[in-house]
N, C-alpha and C positions, 0 to 999 in steps of 0.2 A: 453563339459566339459569346464568350465571357470577357468582359472588360473590368479590370481592377481600377476602381476609381480612387480609393484610399486604402492604404495598408494600416491596419490596426497594430501598432507596435507595442501597445500596453498589454496586449494579450500574448503571452508567450507559452510554449509548451516544452517540458523537459521529460524525457523518459529514460529509464534505466532498470536494471535488474539487480536484486539483492539475494544473497543467500541467507535463508532463515534457519536458525538452529533451535535447540531446546531450552535456550535461556532468552527471555524477553529482551528485545533491543529495538531502539528507534530504527525506522526504515531509512532515515537519513539523518545526518548531523549538520548538513549544510543548510543555511537559511535560504528560503525561497518564498517569495510573496505570491501565493496562489491567488488568482482572481476568482476562480470557480471552485477548485477543490483538488482532492487527491483521488486518484483511481488506482486500485490494486487488483491484480489478477494472479491466481495461483497457476504456475505452469501446468500444462496438461500432462507433463511427464511426472509430476510429483507422485510419491508413494504415500505420503502422510497428509495430514491436514494442517493448514496454517490458520492460526487464530490471530485476528487483528483487534486492537483495542488501545486503551491508555497504558501508561507505564507499568501498571501492576497486572497486566493481562496474563492469564494462565491458559494452559492448553488442555482444557476439558477436565481439569482436576478439582477446581473450586467453583461451584455455581455462582458465587457472588462476584467473581472476577474473570470468569471465562470470556474470551473474546468472541467475535463474530467468526464462526468457522468457514473456511474456504477449502473445499475439496478441490482436487485436480481439475483445472479449467474454469473454476468459479471466480467471479469478480465482484467488486464492491466499489461504490463511489462515495466519498465522504466530502461534504461541502465545507471544507476547513480552509483557513488562510495560511496555516503553518504546517507543513508536513512533519516537522520535528515532534509533533503531538501524537503521531501514529506509531504505534509499537507492534511487533509481530513476534510470535513464538510458534514453533512447530511441534507436532506430535513425534516426529523422528527427525534427525539431524539432516542437514544439507538439502533443504527444500528450496525451490526457486519461486520468487515473487517478483512479478513485473510491476512496475510503478510508472504512473504518468501524473505529472503535475500541471495543471492548467489554471 
């Protein structure tokens, strides 16, 4: 039997999906105070690769700014407190990226 003694209301979770195109864009413009970080996962149905990084992230074109590549179904967790610092760009248009903020 599980008994909840105290609920931790300071730790919240928000999840959503964004469409990533061939131009770098922030995964969200909404402020959210992450306690643990930002998780991202490329949709298993994606045909292209999504690159995750800072605002100057590129999609496999420039070694100095290429982001972390996420092929279909791959995921990444970033221990950041502000999800607005995370940008994404895709190798082809209309790729789906699942986001969880914790």
